[in-house]
C-alpha positions in Angstrom: -19.1 -5.8 -0.1 -16.1 -5.1 -2.2 -16.9 -5.1 -5.9 -15.0 -4.8 -9.1 -16.6 -2.8 -11.8 -16.2 -3.1 -15.5 -16.6 -0.6 -18.3 -15.3 2.9 -18.8 -12.4 4.6 -17.1 -14.5 5.2 -14.0 -15.2 1.5 -13.7 -18.9 1.7 -14.6 -20.6 -0.1 -17.4 -21.1 1.9 -20.5 -24.7 2.8 -19.8 -26.4 5.9 -21.2 -27.9 7.5 -18.2 -30.5 9.3 -20.3 -32.0 5.9 -21.3 -32.2 4.5 -17.7 -35.8 3.9 -16.8 -36.8 5.2 -13.4 -40.0 4.9 -11.5 -42.7 7.2 -12.8 -43.5 8.0 -9.2 -40.8 10.3 -8.0 -40.5 10.8 -4.3 -39.3 14.3 -3.5 -36.8 14.1 -0.7 -35.6 17.7 -0.3 -35.8 17.3 3.5 -33.3 14.3 3.6 -30.7 15.3 6.3 -28.2 12.6 7.2 -26.4 12.7 10.5 -22.6 13.1 10.0 -20.4 12.5 13.1 -18.5 15.7 13.8 -15.2 13.8 13.9 -15.8 12.0 10.6 -13.1 12.9 8.0 -13.1 13.4 5.1 -16.6 14.7 5.1 -17.4 13.7 1.6 -16.7 10.1 2.4 -19.0 10.3 5.5 -21.8 11.8 3.4 -21.3 9.1 0.7 -21.4 6.4 3.4 -24.6 7.9 4.8 -26.2 8.0 1.4 -25.2 4.4 0.6 -26.5 3.3 4.0 -29.9 5.0 3.6 -30.3 3.6 0.1 -29.5 0.1 1.3 -31.8 0.4 4.2 -34.7 1.5 2.1 -34.9 4.9 3.7 -34.2 6.4 0.3 -36.3 4.3 -2.1 -35.4 4.0 -5.8 -36.6 7.0 -7.7 -36.1 9.3 -4.7 -34.9 12.8 -5.6 -32.1 14.0 -3.4 -31.9 17.5 -2.0 -30.2 20.1 -4.2 -26.5 20.2 -3.4 -26.4 23.8 -2.2 -29.4 23.3 0.1 -27.9 20.1 1.6 -24.6 21.9 2.1 -26.2 24.8 3.9 -28.2 22.5 6.2 -25.2 20.4 7.1 -22.9 23.3 7.5 -20.3 22.0 5.0 -18.9 23.2 1.7 -21.0 22.7 -1.5 -17.9 21.2 -3.1 -18.0 18.4 -0.4 -21.6 17.6 -1.3 -20.7 17.7 -5.1 -17.9 15.3 -4.6 -20.1 12.8 -2.6 -22.8 13.0 -5.2 -20.3 12.5 -8.0 -18.8 9.4 -6.4 -22.3 8.0 -5.7 -23.1 8.4 -9.4 -19.9 6.7 -10.5 -20.8 3.8 -8.2 -24.3 3.5 -9.7 -26.1 4.5 -6.5 -27.7 7.6 -8.1 -28.1 9.2 -11.5 -28.1 12.9 -12.4 -30.6 14.4 -14.8 -29.9 17.9 -16.1 -32.5 20.4 -15.0 -34.3 17.8 -12.8 -31.9 16.8 -10.1 -30.2 13.6 -8.7 -32.2 10.4 -8.2 -31.7 7.1 -6.5 -31.2 4.5 -9.2 -33.3 1.3 -9.5 -31.8 -1.6 -7.5 -31.5 -3.8 -10.6 -29.4 -1.2 -12.4 -27.2 -0.7 -9.3 -26.6 -4.4 -9.1 -26.0 -4.8 -12.8 -23.0 -2.4 -12.4 -21.3 -4.8 -10.1 -19.1 -7.9 -10.8 -20.6 -9.6 -7.8 -18.1 -11.3 -5.4 -18.7 -13.6 -2.5 -19.4 -11.1 0.4 -18.4 -13.8 2.9 -14.7 -13.9 1.7 -12.5 -11.4 3.4 -9.0 -11.2 1.8 -6.4 -10.1 4.4 -3.4 -11.3 2.3 -2.6 -8.2 0.4 0.1 -6.0 1.8 -1.3 -2.6 1.2 -3.5 0.1 2.8 -6.3 1.0 0.4 -8.1 4.3 0.0 -11.5 5.0 -1.5 -11.0 3.9 -5.2 -13.3 6.7 -6.3 -11.2 9.5 -4.9 -11.2 12.2 -7.5 -7.8 13.8 -6.7 -5.9 11.8 -9.4 -8.4 12.9 -12.0 -8.0 16.5 -10.9 -4.2 16.2 -11.0 -4.3 14.9 -14.5 -6.6 17.6 -15.6 -4.3 20.2 -14.1 -1.2 18.6 -15.7 -2.8 18.6 -19.1 -2.5 22.4 -19.2 1.2 22.4 -18.6 3.1 23.9 -21.5 5.7 21.2 -21.6 3.4 18.2 -21.1 4.0 16.8 -24.6 7.7 16.9 -24.1 7.3 14.2 -21.4 6.3 11.7 -24.1 7.9 13.1 -27.2 11.4 13.5 -25.9 13.9 11.1 -24.3 14.5 11.9 -20.7 17.7 11.6 -18.6 18.1 8.0 -17.3 18.2 9.1 -13.7 15.2 11.3 -14.1 14.7 15.1 -14.6 16.2 17.5 -12.1 12.8 18.5 -10.8 11.6 14.9 -10.3 14.9 14.0 -8.5 14.5 17.1 -6.2 11.0 16.0 -5.3 12.3 12.5 -4.6 15.0 14.0 -2.3 12.4 15.9 -0.4 10.3 12.8 0.0 13.3 10.8 1.2 14.3 13.4 3.7 10.8 13.1 5.3 11.7 9.5 6.0 14.8 10.5 8.0 17.6 10.3 5.3 19.3 13.6 4.5 20.2 13.5 0.9 20.7 15.9 -2.1 18.9 15.5 -5.4 22.1 14.7 -7.2 22.2 11.3 -5.3 18.6 10.4 -6.2 17.8 8.1 -9.1 14.2 7.6 -10.3 13.1 4.0 -10.8 9.9 2.2 -11.9 9.0 1.3 -8.3 11.1 -0.1 -5.5 11.2 -3.6 -7.0 12.8 -2.2 -10.1 15.3 -0.3 -7.8 16.3 -3.6 -6.2 16.7 -5.3 -9.6 18.9 -2.4 -10.8 21.1 -2.6 -7.7 21.5 -6.4 -7.9 22.3 -6.2 -11.7 25.0 -3.6 -11.0 26.6 -5.2 -8.0 26.4 -9.0 -8.4 27.2 -11.7 -10.8 25.6 -15.2 -11.3 26.5 -17.5 -8.4 27.1 -14.7 -5.9 25.7 -15.0 -2.4 23.1 -12.5 -1.3 21.9 -12.4 2.4 18.5 -11.5 3.7 16.3 -12.1 6.8 15.2 -15.7 7.4 11.7 -14.7 6.3 11.6 -11.9 3.8 9.7 -10.1 1.0 9.1 -12.7 -1.7 10.1 -10.2 -4.5 13.8 -10.5 -3.5 13.6 -14.3 -3.9 12.2 -13.8 -7.4 15.0 -11.5 -8.3 17.6 -13.8 -7.0 16.2 -16.6 -9.0 16.1 -14.4 -12.2 19.7 -13.3 -11.7 21.0 -16.8 -10.7 22.0 -15.6 -7.2 22.2 -17.7 -4.1 19.9 -16.3 -1.4 20.6 -17.2 2.2 18.4 -16.3 5.2 19.8 -15.0 8.4 18.4 -15.3 12.0 16.2 -12.6 13.4 15.1 -11.5 16.9 12.5 -9.0 18.1 14.7 -6.2 16.7 15.0 -7.7 13.3 18.1 -9.0 11.6 20.7 -10.2 14.2 24.2 -8.7 13.8 26.0 -11.9 15.0 24.3 -13.9 12.3 25.4 -11.4 9.7 29.0 -11.4 10.9 29.1 -15.1 10.9 27.8 -15.2 7.3 30.3 -12.6 6.2 33.2 -14.7 7.6 32.0 -18.0 6.1 30.1 -17.3 2.9 31.8 -14.3 1.2 28.5 -12.6 0.4 28.2 -9.9 -2.1 25.2 -8.1 -0.8 22.6 -7.9 2.0 18.9 -7.2 1.4 17.0 -6.0 4.5 14.1 -3.9 5.7 15.0 -1.8 8.7 11.5 -0.4 9.3 8.3 -2.6 9.6 10.0 -5.6 8.0 7.8 -7.6 5.6 6.4 -10.0 6.8 7.2 -9.7 10.6 6.6 -6.0 11.1 9.7 -5.7 13.2 11.7 -2.4 13.3 15.4 -2.1 14.0 16.4 0.4 16.7 19.1 2.9 15.9 21.7 0.8 17.7 21.0 -2.2 15.5 21.2 -0.1 12.4 24.6 1.2 13.4 25.9 -2.3 14.1 24.8 -3.6 10.7 26.2 -0.5 8.9 29.5 -1.0 10.7 29.7 -4.7 9.7 28.9 -3.8 6.1 31.8 -1.3 6.0 34.2 -3.8 7.7 33.4 -6.5 5.2 32.9 -4.3 2.1 29.3 -5.6 1.8 26.7 -3.8 -0.3 23.4 -3.3 1.6 20.0 -3.0 -0.2 17.9 -1.2 2.4 14.2 -1.4 1.4 12.4 1.4 3.2 9.0 1.3 1.4 7.4 1.3 4.9 9.6 4.1 6.2 6.8 6.7 5.8 4.6 5.1 8.4 6.3 6.0 11.7 5.5 9.6 12.7 9.1 9.9 14.0 11.2 7.7 11.7 14.6 6.3 12.9 17.5 7.3 10.6 18.0 4.5 8.0 21.1 2.3 7.8 22.1 4.5 4.9 22.8 7.3 7.4 25.4 5.2 9.1 27.0 3.4 6.1 26.5 5.8 3.2 29.4 4.3 1.1 27.9 0.8 1.2 24.1 1.3 1.3 21.7 1.5 -1.6 18.6 3.1 -0.1 15.4 2.1 -1.9 11.9 3.4 -1.4 8.8 3.8 -3.6 5.2 5.0 -3.7 3.3 1.7 -3.8 2.8 1.6 0.0 2.9 5.3 0.8 0.7 6.6 -2.1 -0.8 4.0 -4.4 0.3 0.7 -5.9 -0.4 1.9 -9.5 2.1 4.8 -9.2 5.1 2.8 -10.1 7.7 5.4 -9.0 10.6 4.5 -6.9 13.5 6.5 -5.5 17.0 5.0 -5.2 19.9 6.5 -3.4 23.2 4.8 -4.2 26.6 5.5 -2.6 27.9 8.7 -4.2 30.6 6.9 -6.2 28.1 4.5 -7.7 25.4 6.9 -9.0 26.7 6.7 -12.6 26.9 2.9 -12.5 23.3 2.7 -11.4 22.2 5.2 -14.0 23.9 3.2 -16.7 22.0 0.0 -15.7 18.7 1.9 -15.9 19.7 3.3 -19.4 20.5 -0.2 -20.5 17.3 -1.8 -19.3 14.5 0.8 -19.5 16.2 4.0 -20.8 14.3 6.0 -18.2 11.3 5.8 -15.9 8.0 7.0 -17.4 8.0 10.7 -16.8 4.2 11.2 -16.7 3.9 9.0 -13.6 6.9 10.8 -12.0 5.2 14.1 -12.8 2.1 13.0 -10.9 4.1 12.0 -7.9 6.2 15.2 -8.1 3.0 17.3 -8.3 1.6 15.6 -5.2 4.9 16.1 -3.3 5.0 19.8 -4.3 1.4 20.5 -3.4 1.4 18.6 -0.2 -1.1 15.9 -1.4 1.5 13.2 -0.9 2.1 14.2 2.7 -1.7 14.3 3.3 -2.1 10.8 1.9 0.8 9.5 4.1 -0.7 11.2 7.1 -4.1 9.6 6.4 -2.4 6.2 6.1 -0.6 6.7 9.4 -3.9 7.6 11.2 -5.9 4.8 9.5 -3.2 2.2 10.3 -3.1 3.3 13.9 -6.9 2.9 14.1 -6.8 -0.5 12.4 -3.9 -1.7 14.5 -5.8 -0.7 17.7 -8.7 -2.8 16.4 -6.4 -5.8 15.9 -5.0 -5.5 19.4 -8.6 -5.4 20.7 -9.7 -8.5 18.8 -6.5 -10.5 18.7 -4.7 -9.0 21.7 -3.4 -12.1 23.5 -2.2 -13.7 20.2 -0.1 -10.7 19.1 3.5 -10.1 20.1 4.4 -6.6 21.2 5.6 -4.4 18.3 5.2 -1.1 16.5 2.1 0.0 14.7 2.0 -1.6 11.3 -0.4 -2.4 8.5 0.6 -6.1 8.6 0.7 -8.4 11.6 2.9 -11.4 12.2 1.1 -13.9 14.4 3.0 -16.9 15.8 0.7 -19.8 16.0 0.1 -21.7 19.2 0.5 -25.5 19.4 -0.6 -27.7 17.7 -1.2 -25.4 14.8 0.9 -25.6 11.7 0.9 -22.6 9.3 -0.5 -24.4 6.3 -3.4 -26.0 8.2 -4.3 -22.7 9.9 -4.3 -20.9 6.5 -6.5 -23.7 5.1 -9.0 -23.6 7.9 -9.1 -19.8 7.9 -10.0 -19.9 4.2 -12.8 -22.4 5.0 -14.1 -19.7 7.3 -13.9 -17.1 4.5 -10.7 -15.4 5.6 -7.5 -15.4 3.4 -4.2 -14.8 5.1 -0.5 -15.6 4.3 1.4 -18.6 5.5 5.0 -18.1 6.8 6.0 -20.6 4.1 5.4 -17.8 1.5 8.2 -15.8 3.0 10.7 -18.4 4.1 14.2 -18.7 2.5 15.3 -22.2 1.8 13.6 -25.5 2.5 14.5 -26.0 6.1 11.9 -25.7 8.8 10.6 -22.2 9.5 8.3 -20.5 12.0 4.7 -21.5 12.2 3.1 -18.1 11.8 0.8 -16.2 9.5 0.8 -12.7 8.1 -2.4 -10.7 8.4 -2.8 -7.5 6.4 -4.9 -4.8 8.0 -5.2 -2.5 5.0 -6.4 -5.1 2.5 -10.1 -4.2 3.0 -11.6 -0.8 2.2 -13.9 -0.8 5.2 -13.1 -1.3 8.9 -16.3 -3.4 9.4 -15.1 -6.2 7.1 -11.6 -6.1 8.7 -13.1 -6.5 12.2 -15.2 -9.4 11.0 -12.2 -11.1 9.4 -10.2 -10.6 12.6 -13.1 -12.0 14.7 -13.1 -15.1 12.6 -9.4 -15.6 13.1 -9.7 -15.1 16.8 -12.3 -17.8 16.9 -10.0 -20.1 15.1 -7.1 -19.4 17.4 -9.3 -20.1 20.4 -10.0 -23.6 19.1 -6.5 -25.1 18.3 -7.8 -28.7 18.8 -9.2 -28.5 15.2 -5.7 -28.3 13.9 -5.2 -32.0 14.4 -8.3 -33.0 12.4 -7.8 -34.5 9.0 -10.4 -34.3 6.2 
């Protein structure tokens, strides 16, 4: 069950552990020895899951004293720090409580449940385009503690920073971008408050009210919101299995005099389609021929182990390359990296200075620290592995309904007759599964595809994901229900 906790910065209620009543009868459980699969990684999460499972199953009753950390580490053959981390996370979640000089004890069930803002365990939300990690991971806290000892930490909030970002933050951004396949120097990188902010800055710098901006026929809803805010006319272009079709782009350039094109070349949202290199070259050549600005959103570019060079590699004088940390690291790290054409870096910087002055340097420092220490690469690697595992699960459960395509953390499922997108979403919700209708991504009011987007990373655990996919498979197997009216 996914729970939202209220209270202090760790998400727990403000309970004084010293006043928590526990059973007078304490069960000494120094011989508790969970079985951890050898392939389970990271080990602290496997140990935490084993502890949670044994508590839920009653194997570890309330009041049970757990083995000392060093003793358990020795018996399991793992580092004591791994055990300490698992125990600490269990305490934050309200599973156990530590008592100085006495040990760590399983908390009373009533107290564990009082820490939770209970949600319906039957509802599985697969509508959020993200890949979540353990919310209690301690690395962020460790990073902030380490940064607190930097001699210049106060300067990050006491002094105005350069609008494009500090030289060190821009260098880290360039290194991160290069790992996605675009070779760029730090002088071209501009720090933004997330990829959405980067797109807003580019549109503000390159368009005027009434201009036509092109995009895929189904696209990321954030670009539609920006077009509405800036009074731009957004027009969708046809797609095929390789993404945006060049013939549709050329026709629009000849008839509509567009000012810009927004597109996602890798794992397009919502379809998950990825352009091959030949397609990227064609689109880059058309942009150069028609003097068209391209906003290339590459927030999913970290996911392929061997990324295809972005469109910006083939049309550097017309492409604004945009990426961020919301998908690759964490949604709350609102740091984006924008690479404008070399001759427009100053123009973009001026827009940032006009709107926000500069991006919050403390968040940029956290991301920079993670890039420099390798933590960012570790998180991205974990997300690639986890996405591959979840995608394989989806193929197993929904195989015959899924079109061929690259590994992605969101699926685009065309619906069989007689399903319509809205009725399928409604009936999926009645079965306790939330997915996105194609209507949420369609440009314009003309008829669009009858399809749904299913996000594989929206749940913390794979078990709930599998259950959600199973319910969707059952629904797809009974299309006759689509014609029923209630």
